[in-house]
VOFI-641608 format. One record per residue (C-alpha): x negated, y, z negated; residue in one letter. Coordinates in steps of 0.5 Angstrom, whole numbers, plus 500, padded with zeros to 3 digits. Layout:
REM residues N
XYZA...
This chain:
REM residues 388
476518465M479512464A475506459D473502465R471494464S464492465A467488471E471493474I466498473R460494477F467493484L467500483L459501485M459495490A463499494C459502500A457501507L450500506E447498499L441504499S435504495A438508490S445504489R441497489K437500483K443503480Q446496480L441492478G441496472D447495471F447487471L442488467A445492461Q452489461Y453481462P459480467L465475467D463473474W470469474K474476472R470479477V472475483Y479475481G480483481L476482487A481479491K486483487R483489489H481487496R474488496L471482498I468485505P464490500Y461485496L459480501C455487503R451489497T451481493L446479498P440484495A441484489L437477485T441477478Q447474483V449466482N447463489E453460488S459465486F455468492L457463497Q464463495T464470497I461470504Q465464505N472468504D469474508N470471514K477467513L479474512M475476518A478472522I485473519D484480521G482479528L488474529V493481526K489486531Q491482537Q497479535Q499487533Y496488541R502484543L507488539L505493542D506490549A512488548L516494545L512498551N515493555K523495553H522502551G522501544I519507541G513505535H507507532M503502528A501505520F497501514K493496515G492495522V493502524Y487504518L483498521A482500527E483508526H479509520G475504518Y468503521P468496521D475494521P473487517S473492511L479492513R483486509I491486512S497483508G502484515D502488521I507494519D510498525V515504525L521503530V525509534D531507528Q537508535S532501538L531498531A536491532F534491539R527490537A530485532I533481538E526481542I522478537L527474535Q527471542A519470541E520465536K519470529Y525469524S528474520L526472512S533468509P535475506K533479511H538474515Q544475512L544482513Y542482520F548477521Q553483517D552486524G547493526E551499523Q550496516K543493516L540499518L545503513D543498507D536496510L530501512Y526495514E526487516V520482514S519478521L515471520F512467525K506461525Q499463529V494458530F495456523N495464520N502466518P504472522I508477518D511483521I514489517D519492522L521499518H526505521W525509516K519509510I522512504L519516500C520514493F528512495N533513500K537518496D529523495Y526523501A525519508G521518514F522517521D519517528L523522530S519526524Y513524526I514526533Q516532532S509534530Q504531535P499536533T498534526H500526527S493524523H496529517E503525517L498519517Q496521511V503522508V505516509L500513506L500517498V507516499S507509500H500507496H501513491G508513490V511506491T504502490N502508484I495508486W494500482Q489498487Q483500490I484500496Y488504497Y484510495I478507500N484507505D485514504L478515504Y477512510F482515513L480522512L473522513N470526518G477527521K479534522P484535517T488541517D488541509W493548509L497545513W497537509L498540503L504545504A507538506E506534501M508539496R515540501R515533498Y514533492G506529492L501534492E499532484R500525488V495526494F489530489L489524484V488519490G483525493L480526486Y478518486W475519494C471525491Q468520485E468514489L466515496W463523495S468526500L468532503A472537502M474545502P472548496E479550496T481542494I476541489R478546485N484543485L480537483L477540477A483541473D484537468D491535469A489532475I484528472R488526466S493524471L489519474A486516468N494514467G494510474Y488507473E489503467A493498472N486496475W484492470E491486469S489480473D495481478E500488481P505491477I511487481E519488480F522492476S516494471P514497478L520500479V520503473L513505473S514508480Q519513476L514515471T509516475F512520480F516525475A509526471K506529478T511534479Q511541475Q517544478Q523541472T528542480R524537483K524532476K531533475L532530483K527525481I531522476Y538523480A535519486T533514481F541513479A545515485T540510490S542504486R549504486V554502492F548497496R548491498A545486495S543479496T541474489F539467488K544462484I539456483G537455490K543459494Q542466496L548471495V549476499Y555482496I556487502P556494500R563495498E562491492F558496489G559496482P557488482I551489485T549495479V551490474F549484476I542487479R541491472A542485468I536481473R532488472S532488465F530480465S524481468R521485462F521479459F517474464V510471462P505475466A501470471K
């Protein structure tokens, strides 16, 4: 177990659907023993998207300041309303894409809120993630624009360069719209990358080709995003994995084999390690035996150190962390070499956008060597950006 601060330990104990007598005593005893920095508790709870859990557990604890509790409850109400608006907007989006015959599926936030969590309000969603048929992705963007959704300035430049270049150079775009003073962000994907474009990617045909394992494939997508792309650096990622698996019929042997195929097995096991520790997730004995490996515990401790920071890792430091953590999880030299090789090749000869002053400049893929040079300078400089 990594050295956890008292605030992180408290938040982990507060992750509960109902406050049992034993958990209430545990929390009460902990507060009596460890004085908490409540400002830090609040900041970490927002960063790790744990406000809904605090709203369930704190009212029963007499040691919690009334004004702090009121703040948590007010935040939770606003987040619950925001979640309802996004669920409604996804239903409208679903109907719109169906009307135009565009194959699609939801994943991550809106999918988990409806199909994973026992109460949708427990899952705070930042945006609406949808995977569409790649051959119809450009058409889907046009349809959403007709519905008053706007592309981000960066993605608008790619869009203007034409359909083929957009689909080749990007794998998703963001479209925005204000609804009842709520900013709605649709992330429209036609491929979900695993590590980078040259390593592996999942498209809608991959999902649809294996209908008997649609649940397990959602787990693969989640581990690829939460574990590889975002290095398990927020606690709600673990809760996502738990609720996606808890009580669901799961073909564990098939799932492990598919994870192994993409080099995701140990990334997955690290997530399961925390699901077992935090939520006592029921798993087959064969899986529990794999989690007992000291190497998995050591990997988990390495990832977990990122929970303590006040802000998530972003930009170039995150890219380097993705490489470092993903390579560490590999046992086969062949897979490690592929990770390092694709890390380099995926950054050569690709279109890019850069800000010069307030102006956003688009450089097409044909000028790839220039973009490599500029990205290298920009990436290097980001390591020296002061922490927020």
